[in-house]
N, C-alpha and C positions, 0 to 999 in steps of 0.2 A: 179848649172850650173854657168858658167862664163858669164859676160856680153857679148852680142852678139851671145851666144850659143843658137841656136833655136831648140834644140832637145826637143822632147815631152817626158815627163816622164810618165811611166806606171802608171796607177791609177785604182781605183775601182769605178764603177758606184755606186751611192749613192741611186739609186731607183731600188729595186728588181722588176722583171717583165720587166724591160727595160734594160735587159742584165744580170740580176740575179747576179749582183756584181762580175763578173768574170774579171780576168786579161785580158787585151787586148793587150798583147805585140806585136803580129803579125801586128795589125794595127798601133800601135806606131812605130814599126820598119819600116813599109812601109812609114809612114809620114816622119820619120827621113831620110830615103833614098831619098825620094822625095825632102826634103829641101836640102840635099847635092847635089842632081842633078839639082838644080837651082829653084825648085818650092818653093815659100816662105811659111812660116807659115801663112801669111795673106791670101794666096789662100785657104788653108785649112779651115781657119776660115770662109771665105766668102762662100765656098761650104757647110759647115756645117750650117751655118746661112740660107742659101737658102733652104737646106733640111728641117730644123726646120720650116721655114715659110711655105713651101709647105704643110707639114704634119700637123702642129699644127694650122696654121691660115687659109690658103686657102682651105684646104681639111679636116678640122676638123669635123669628123663624130660623135663626143660624143654626142652633142645635139640630133641629128637624132636617135641615138641608145636609148637614154633616153626616147624621146618621143614614139618611137615604142614599147618599153617594159613597159613604165609607171613606171620606177624606175630610181634612180640616176645612173650616170655612174659607180660610185663605186660599186653599186649593180650588174650592168650588168657585170662589170669585175670579181667580185667575182663569179657570175653565170658561166661566160665563164671558169674560172679556175676549178671550181668544176665539170662542164660538161666535160671538157677535161681529168680530172683524173678519172671520174666515181664516186668517193667518196674521201673525204678529211676530215682530223681531223680540227677542229677549229683552233688549234695552227698552223697547217701547212698553213692554209688559211691565217691566220694573218701574218705569216712570208712572204708568197708570195705577199700579198698586201702591206707589209711594214706598217702595222697598229697595234695598241695595241689591246688586247683581248676585252675590253669593245666595242670599235668601230666596231670590227669584228662581235661581237654579235648583234649590232644594224643592220648591213648590212644583216646578215643572218636572223634576225627576220623579216625584210621587205621582204626577199625573201620567207620565210615560210608563212607570211600572204598572199602573192600573189600566194601561191601554186606552186612556181618555184623550191623549194627544201624542203627536210625533214631534220630534225636535231634529231638524236637519239643517245642514249648511245652506245659507242663502246662495243660490247660483250666481248672482250678480256680485257678491262679496262674500267669499268663503270664510272670512273671519267672523261674520255674523251668523247667528243661528235663528232659524225661523220655527215657530211653534204653530201647529195646525191641529184642529180637532179631528179625531177619528169619528166613525159612525157611533161608536159607544159613547164617546165624549159628547157628541151632539145630543144623543138621547139623555145623558146625564145632565147636561146643561138645561134641557128642556124640562126635566123633573125638577131641577132647582128652581127654574123660573116659575113652574106651576106652584111650587110650595111658597115662594116668596111673594107671588101675586095673590095669594089666597087672603082676602080682607079678614081682619079680626071680627069677632061676633059684635063687638061694640059698634063697629062701623056698619055692619050689615043690619043692626037693630035700629038704626037712625030712621026717623020719619023721612019719607021721600023728599019733602021740601028742604029739610035740614041737610040731607045728603047732596041735594042739587046745589044748595048754597056752598057747602064745603068744597064740592067739585069746582065750582066757579072760582073760589078763593085759591084753592090749590093750583088750579090752572093758571091763574094770574101770577102767583108767586113763582111758578116754575118755567113759565114761558119766557125765553130770552127776548129782549127787545129786538124788534126788526127794523 
């Protein structure tokens, strides 16, 4: 880029599970168009910073999830992934968590000890291990989802037209191109 050129370059997310490392050209194109139409990149940075503050600082539910389930948030995330999939290999779980195999084993072992998941050999390939949620694990994952899906008060207090506009914007930003 040339000095003074405020175009956003397409990039990859470095944290799978937060976008699963997909190209985000549509969003980058929209930002570039907005910059051309007079919106500064500073505005986009300010909006992004505000969203991060709202989600990660003011409405962070990770501690609440950990306390409710009696596990670390990493274990809760692993449990939610396994529950959504129905079953998952240890290697796929590690990839989705962006962790190495030994750490994933520790997370899964903690879930096994709490009877939230089972870990069994894959009948098709006995070298692989499959992780499946137990009924207790499915209930715990539902509890985590209920906590994480609870909107913060600031969002609930928005006037209906503002909430509808925000909903449309978030939908546009999170819907993959079809």
